[in-house]
Structure formats: structure tokens, C-alpha cells
C-alpha positions as CSV (number, residue, x, y, z in Angstrom):
1,M,-20.2,8.1,-24.4
2,T,-21.4,11.3,-22.7
3,T,-19.5,13.4,-20.3
4,V,-21.7,15.5,-18.0
5,R,-22.0,17.1,-14.6
6,F,-23.2,14.8,-11.9
7,G,-25.3,15.2,-8.7
8,P,-26.2,13.3,-5.5
9,E,-28.5,11.1,-7.5
10,H,-25.5,9.4,-9.1
11,S,-23.7,8.8,-5.8
12,G,-24.5,5.1,-5.5
13,M,-23.1,4.0,-8.9
14,L,-20.1,6.4,-8.7
15,L,-19.2,5.2,-5.2
16,A,-19.3,1.6,-6.4
17,L,-17.1,2.5,-9.3
18,W,-14.6,4.3,-7.0
19,N,-14.5,1.4,-4.5
20,S,-13.8,-1.0,-7.3
21,A,-11.2,1.1,-9.2
22,V,-9.3,2.7,-6.1
23,P,-9.0,-0.2,-3.8
24,H,-6.6,1.3,-1.3
25,D,-9.0,4.2,-0.6
26,T,-12.4,2.8,-0.4
27,M,-15.2,5.1,1.1
28,S,-18.5,4.7,2.8
29,A,-21.5,6.6,1.4
30,A,-21.2,9.2,4.2
31,L,-17.5,9.8,3.4
32,F,-18.1,10.0,-0.3
33,H,-20.8,12.6,0.4
34,E,-18.4,14.6,2.6
35,K,-15.7,14.7,0.0
36,V,-18.0,15.5,-3.0
37,F,-21.0,17.5,-1.8
38,T,-20.1,19.3,1.4
39,D,-16.9,21.2,0.3
40,V,-17.6,24.8,-0.6
41,A,-14.7,24.8,-3.1
42,V,-16.4,22.0,-5.1
43,D,-19.3,23.3,-7.2
44,E,-21.4,21.5,-9.8
45,T,-19.0,22.6,-12.6
46,L,-16.2,20.5,-11.0
47,R,-18.2,17.3,-10.6
48,I,-17.9,15.5,-14.0
49,A,-18.7,11.9,-15.0
50,S,-18.7,9.9,-18.2
51,F,-21.5,7.4,-19.0
52,E,-22.2,4.9,-21.6
53,G,-26.0,4.7,-21.6
54,A,-26.8,4.2,-17.9
55,K,-23.4,2.7,-17.0
56,A,-20.7,5.0,-15.4
57,L,-17.3,4.8,-16.9
58,G,-15.5,7.2,-14.8
59,F,-15.7,10.5,-12.9
60,A,-13.5,13.3,-11.6
61,V,-14.0,16.0,-8.9
62,G,-12.1,19.2,-9.0
63,C,-11.6,21.8,-6.2
64,R,-10.9,25.5,-6.3
65,R,-8.4,25.1,-3.5
66,S,-4.9,23.6,-2.9
67,T,-1.8,24.1,-0.9
68,T,-0.1,26.7,-3.1
69,A,-1.1,30.0,-4.5
70,N,-3.2,30.3,-7.7
71,A,-3.8,26.5,-7.7
72,G,-6.7,24.1,-7.7
73,S,-6.7,20.3,-7.3
74,I,-8.1,17.2,-8.8
75,K,-9.6,15.9,-5.6
76,L,-10.9,12.5,-6.8
77,F,-10.5,10.7,-10.0
78,A,-11.5,7.1,-11.1
79,V,-12.1,5.2,-14.3
80,S,-13.6,1.8,-14.4
81,E,-11.2,-1.1,-15.4
82,R,-13.0,-1.7,-18.7
83,A,-12.9,2.0,-19.8
84,R,-9.2,2.6,-19.2
85,R,-7.0,3.4,-22.3
86,S,-10.1,4.5,-24.2
87,G,-9.8,8.3,-23.7
88,V,-12.3,8.5,-20.8
89,G,-9.7,9.5,-18.3
90,S,-8.1,12.2,-20.5
91,A,-11.4,13.7,-21.2
92,L,-12.3,13.9,-17.5
93,V,-9.0,15.5,-16.5
94,N,-9.1,17.9,-19.4
95,R,-12.5,19.1,-18.4
96,I,-11.5,19.7,-14.8
97,E,-8.3,21.5,-15.9
98,A,-10.3,23.8,-18.2
99,E,-12.8,24.7,-15.5
100,L,-10.1,25.5,-13.0
101,F,-8.1,27.5,-15.5
102,A,-11.2,29.5,-16.3
103,A,-11.4,30.2,-12.6
104,G,-7.9,31.6,-12.5
105,A,-5.8,28.6,-11.5
106,T,-2.3,28.3,-13.1
107,K,-1.4,25.1,-11.3
108,I,-3.2,21.9,-10.5
109,R,-2.3,19.4,-7.8
110,I,-3.5,15.9,-7.2
111,G,-5.4,15.0,-4.1
112,E,-4.2,17.7,-1.8
113,S,-7.1,20.1,-1.0
114,P,-7.1,20.6,2.7
115,P,-9.1,21.0,5.0
116,N,-11.3,18.5,3.1
117,Y,-9.2,15.9,1.2
118,L,-9.0,12.1,1.0
119,Q,-5.4,11.6,-0.2
120,P,-2.4,13.9,0.1
121,G,-1.1,12.8,-3.3
122,V,-1.0,9.6,-5.4
123,D,-0.4,6.4,-3.6
124,R,2.7,4.8,-5.3
125,R,0.9,1.5,-5.5
126,Y,-1.3,3.1,-8.2
127,V,1.4,2.7,-10.8
128,Q,-0.9,3.0,-13.8
129,T,-2.4,6.2,-12.4
130,M,1.0,7.8,-11.9
131,A,2.0,6.9,-15.5
132,F,-1.3,8.3,-16.8
133,L,-0.8,11.6,-15.0
134,E,2.8,11.9,-16.1
135,A,1.6,11.4,-19.7
136,L,-0.7,14.4,-19.2
137,G,2.1,16.6,-18.0
138,Y,2.0,16.1,-14.2
139,V,5.3,15.9,-12.4
140,E,6.3,14.7,-9.0
141,F,7.6,17.5,-6.8
142,A,7.7,15.9,-3.4
143,Q,6.8,12.8,-1.3
144,T,4.8,12.4,1.8
145,Y,3.5,9.7,4.1
146,N,0.7,8.4,6.1
147,M,1.4,6.6,9.3
148,D,-0.8,4.1,11.3
149,V,-0.9,3.4,15.0
150,N,-1.9,0.1,16.4
151,L,-4.1,1.4,19.2
152,A,-4.4,-2.0,20.9
153,D,-0.7,-2.1,21.6
154,A,-0.1,1.6,22.1
155,D,0.7,3.0,25.6
156,L,-1.6,6.0,25.8
157,D,-1.5,6.7,29.5
158,T,-0.8,10.3,30.2
159,A,-1.5,10.7,34.0
160,T,2.1,11.0,35.1
161,E,3.1,13.4,32.3
162,E,0.0,15.5,32.8
163,L,0.8,15.8,36.5
164,R,4.4,16.9,35.7
165,L,3.1,19.5,33.2
166,H,0.6,20.8,35.8
167,D,3.4,21.2,38.3
168,I,5.1,23.6,35.9
169,G,2.0,25.6,35.0
170,F,0.5,23.7,32.0
171,E,-3.0,22.3,31.8
172,I,-4.4,19.7,29.3
173,S,-8.1,20.1,28.5
174,A,-10.7,18.8,26.0
175,A,-12.2,21.6,23.9
176,S,-15.7,23.0,24.6
177,A,-17.8,25.9,23.4
178,N,-16.1,28.1,25.9
179,S,-12.6,27.3,24.7
180,A,-13.3,27.4,20.9
181,D,-12.4,31.1,20.3
182,P,-9.1,31.0,22.3
183,L,-8.2,27.9,20.3
184,R,-9.0,29.6,17.0
185,R,-7.0,32.7,17.9
186,F,-4.0,30.4,18.7
187,I,-4.3,28.5,15.4
188,D,-4.7,31.8,13.4
189,S,-1.5,33.2,15.0
190,V,0.7,30.0,14.9
191,F,-0.7,27.5,12.5
192,P,-3.1,29.4,10.1
193,A,-3.1,26.7,7.5
194,W,-4.8,24.3,9.8
195,R,-7.7,26.5,10.7
196,G,-10.1,24.7,8.4
197,E,-9.6,21.2,9.9
198,V,-9.6,22.6,13.4
199,D,-12.9,24.4,12.7
200,A,-14.3,21.0,11.4
201,A,-13.2,19.2,14.5
202,L,-14.7,21.9,16.8
203,A,-18.0,21.6,14.9
204,N,-18.4,17.9,15.7
205,P,-21.3,17.2,18.2
206,A,-18.6,16.7,20.9
207,P,-15.7,19.0,19.8
208,S,-12.8,16.7,19.0
209,V,-9.8,18.9,20.0
210,Y,-7.5,18.7,23.0
211,F,-5.3,21.6,24.0
212,C,-2.7,22.8,26.4
213,S,-2.8,26.1,28.1
214,R,-0.7,28.1,30.5
215,E,-2.1,31.1,32.4
216,N,-5.3,30.8,30.2
217,T,-3.3,31.1,27.0
218,V,-3.4,28.2,24.5
219,V,0.1,26.9,23.7
220,G,-0.6,23.6,21.9
221,F,-3.4,21.5,20.4
222,A,-4.3,18.1,18.8
223,A,-7.4,17.4,16.7
224,L,-9.1,14.3,15.4
225,D,-12.0,13.6,13.2
226,G,-11.8,17.0,11.5
227,N,-11.5,15.4,8.1
228,N,-12.5,12.0,6.8
229,R,-14.8,11.6,9.7
230,G,-15.3,8.2,11.2
231,T,-12.1,6.7,9.8
232,G,-9.8,7.1,12.8
233,W,-8.2,10.3,11.4
234,F,-5.7,12.1,13.6
235,G,-4.5,15.7,13.3
236,P,-3.5,18.2,12.8
237,M,-1.5,19.0,15.9
238,G,1.0,21.6,17.0
239,T,2.8,23.3,19.9
240,A,4.0,26.9,20.0
241,P,7.7,27.0,19.2
242,E,8.7,28.5,22.5
243,H,7.1,25.6,24.5
244,R,8.4,22.7,22.5
245,G,10.6,20.1,24.2
246,L,8.5,19.9,27.3
247,G,6.5,16.9,26.3
248,I,3.2,18.8,25.5
249,G,2.9,17.3,22.1
250,E,3.3,13.8,23.4
251,V,0.5,14.2,25.9
252,L,-1.8,15.8,23.4
253,L,-1.1,13.1,20.8
254,K,-1.9,10.3,23.3
255,R,-5.0,12.0,24.6
256,A,-6.3,12.3,20.9
257,L,-5.4,8.7,20.1
258,S,-7.1,7.5,23.2
259,D,-10.2,9.2,22.0
260,I,-9.9,7.5,18.6
261,R,-9.7,4.2,20.4
262,D,-12.7,5.0,22.6
263,R,-14.7,5.6,19.3
264,G,-14.1,1.9,18.4
265,H,-11.1,2.1,16.1
266,N,-8.2,-0.4,16.3
267,T,-6.0,1.7,14.0
268,A,-5.4,5.5,14.0
269,I,-4.3,7.2,10.7
270,I,-1.8,10.0,10.9
271,P,-1.8,11.7,7.5
272,W,0.6,13.8,5.5
273,V,3.3,13.3,8.1
274,G,6.2,15.6,8.7
275,P,8.0,14.4,11.9
276,V,8.1,10.7,11.2
277,P,10.6,9.9,14.0
278,F,8.4,11.7,16.6
279,Y,5.4,9.5,15.9
280,E,7.6,6.4,15.7
281,R,9.2,7.1,19.1
282,T,6.1,8.3,20.9
283,V,3.4,5.8,19.9
284,R,5.3,3.2,17.7
285,A,3.6,4.6,14.6
286,Y,4.8,3.2,11.3
287,V,4.7,4.4,7.7
288,S,1.8,2.7,6.1
289,R,1.5,4.6,2.8
290,T,3.8,6.6,0.6
291,F,2.4,9.3,-1.7
292,A,3.8,11.2,-4.7
293,R,2.8,14.8,-4.7
294,M,2.2,15.8,-8.3
295,E,1.5,19.1,-10.0
296,K,0.9,20.5,-13.4
297,S,1.3,24.1,-14.6
298,I,-1.6,24.8,-16.9
299,G,-0.9,28.4,-17.9
300,N,-1.3,28.7,-21.7
301,A,-1.7,24.9,-22.1
302,I,-5.5,24.9,-21.9
């Protein structure tokens, strides 16, 4: 067995391994490339694979970014069924941990590496993976959810609500090149953690962000297709605190979901959800996946 860095030339075999080993998170070739090769926080030292001859046994992708200070993440990790319980997985994780520690990380989280991530943690259906990570010192510190929306059944009409908002001074618009800078200023002042995903959505050939403004000032937004492009991915979204309770978020949500439906999707994915009741009530969204958020302090352990 050899454990080495991998490049785009290995994508086909590693994607096939991933789709076999991680059945609830299968990826297209384009999505795999987005996760592994377009993220500036993932360099060649953080793309590690194990091979037996010409056959891939497993791989791991680290990221010099996570959602807490001085932390990195294991963004992707998979071991083939036949290579499990043979030391392959431990060798891969240990290698990524060492690279991140050398770069200054004192903590490592699993999955969560916004703005470019696939999973916000470990899906609880991967029981063996959770046990494996716990044995390596990872602990669960929180839980989060993805929700789905059945777009065929959802009532996404916003005409009446947009007229009501217009009458009290609010306008709902689709983003364009002219509105990108005001949107970014709003994000930076109210929701700075979401700037990366919003920038990615604005960079799409047709900017995939809707926003609400009052007197030419942005007061709310909703984005789509800023991460995991082409999968029906919604979010992030947010309304300035002083304007909440007026129905702005509901209209922005429905406009974005209508766009996802127009792109040919029957289901929209709302990831890493905080306000579950809001989405349940507004568009009959339902919790589709539950994730354990896991972390390890590496410090002097490397």
C-alpha cells in the first residue's frame, strides 16, 4: 500500500470509490471537481489517497478553513469496503491532521468548510464512520439538519405579498451586476460569515441571488446555487434584524425556490438549518437528514 498526494488524473477512480462508499452523498464529476480542485483552501498537500497497485483504497481531502478560529477540516473522507479495518482510514486521517497542525490548526472539524462544503457534519446513518472517528478522538459537539422541499407541491406564488411590501416601501429584485456591490456591503455588515457563498452565487452566469431593498438600501437577501452547484441547493438567506416580521424572508425564500424549480429540480435542499419551524411553516419543508458535528483538538497530539 502507498499513501500519496493525488491530482485531477485520479478523479475518475476516486469519484467511483466515493459514490460506492458514501451512498447518501453521491457526486457528479463536476461536483467532485468543485469540492476538491476549486477550493483555494485545499492545496496539493491536503489531497491524499492510498493505493494498492493501481487500485484506490481510500482518500481524504483536508481544508485550511472551518467555522471556528484556528481550525481546519476534513472535507471529504472515504475508504472502500474491502479496505476498512486495515489501517487505511487511520493513515489518511493522521496525514491530514499532521498537515493541518503544521499549518497552525489546533482543531479539526468534519465536513464543515464553508463556503465550499458538501456536508455540515457526519450523517448519522454512517454509523461505522462515527465510531471510527470517535476512536480517533473526535467528539460530537452539536447537531444540525438539512431540510428538503417538495417543489411540485409547494405554493411559491409571491404576487400578493410583493404588492403588500411594495405598498410599505420595500422592493424585491433579482441581483444583477449593478446590485452586486450594495449586496456585498449588506452581507459584510450583517452576515459576514456568508460572504463566500453569496460571492459564488453572484459569480454564476446569471447571478442567483434575490434581495429586498428600501430606499435603495438592501435589507434582506436569499441565494441559491452558491455551493454544490446544480443540486438544488438553497441558501444562505437573511433579513436585517430591524426589518424582520414583515414577511420579507418568506417572499425571498419563495422567489429563490421558484428559481430552483425553474432549473428543473423537483426537490430543493436547505442545508445546515437553524430556524426549522420557519421553513416547515412557510414551504412545508421537512427534515431530511441529521448530522453530528464533530471536532478534535489536536494541539500536542500530533
